[in-house]
C-alpha positions in Angstrom: -70.0 -201.2 -219.2 -69.0 -202.8 -215.9 -69.2 -201.0 -212.7 -68.4 -202.0 -209.1 -71.3 -202.2 -206.5 -70.6 -201.0 -203.0 -73.1 -203.5 -201.7 -75.7 -206.0 -203.0 -79.0 -204.4 -203.4 -81.6 -206.0 -201.0 -84.4 -205.9 -203.5 -83.3 -208.6 -205.9 -86.5 -210.6 -206.9 -86.0 -214.2 -205.5 -88.5 -215.7 -208.0 -86.2 -214.8 -210.9 -82.8 -215.6 -209.5 -81.5 -218.9 -208.0 -78.6 -218.0 -205.8 -75.8 -220.7 -205.5 -72.6 -220.8 -203.6 -69.5 -219.5 -205.4 -67.9 -222.9 -205.1 -70.8 -224.5 -207.0 -70.3 -222.4 -210.2 -68.1 -225.1 -211.9 -71.1 -227.4 -212.0 -72.7 -224.9 -214.5 -69.8 -224.8 -216.9 -70.9 -225.8 -220.4 -74.5 -226.1 -219.3 -77.1 -224.9 -221.6 -79.8 -225.2 -219.0 -79.0 -222.3 -216.7 -77.8 -218.7 -217.3 -75.7 -217.7 -214.3 -75.2 -214.2 -213.0 -72.1 -213.8 -210.8 -71.6 -211.5 -207.9 -67.9 -211.4 -207.4 -64.6 -210.0 -208.6 -62.7 -210.5 -211.8 -59.3 -211.6 -210.6 -57.6 -211.7 -214.1 -58.5 -211.7 -217.8 -56.5 -213.8 -220.2 -55.9 -213.4 -223.9 -58.6 -213.9 -226.5 -57.6 -217.2 -228.3 -59.2 -219.2 -231.1 -60.4 -222.6 -230.1 -62.1 -225.4 -232.2 -65.5 -226.4 -230.7 -67.7 -228.9 -232.6 -65.6 -228.4 -235.7 -66.1 -224.6 -235.6 -63.4 -222.0 -234.7 -64.6 -219.8 -231.9 -62.8 -217.1 -229.9 -62.5 -217.8 -226.2 -61.6 -215.5 -223.3 -60.5 -217.0 -219.9 -61.7 -215.0 -216.9 -60.6 -215.9 -213.3 -63.2 -215.0 -210.7 -62.9 -214.4 -206.9 -65.6 -214.7 -204.3 -66.5 -211.2 -203.1 -67.2 -212.4 -199.6 
């Protein structure tokens, strides 16, 4: 379930999350070091399409994000 937040709660524990600028998200693509939570808007959702990755067929879904600021 996805729901929209009216505002960002002030009590997010800083020792658990490392906040980065929205423009820096592309540096984390295909990184298996960091999990990234995104505060923003889904601008569009593409079709689910099969793709070959490391010789294995996987389904991919393209999602375009917008900065919520």
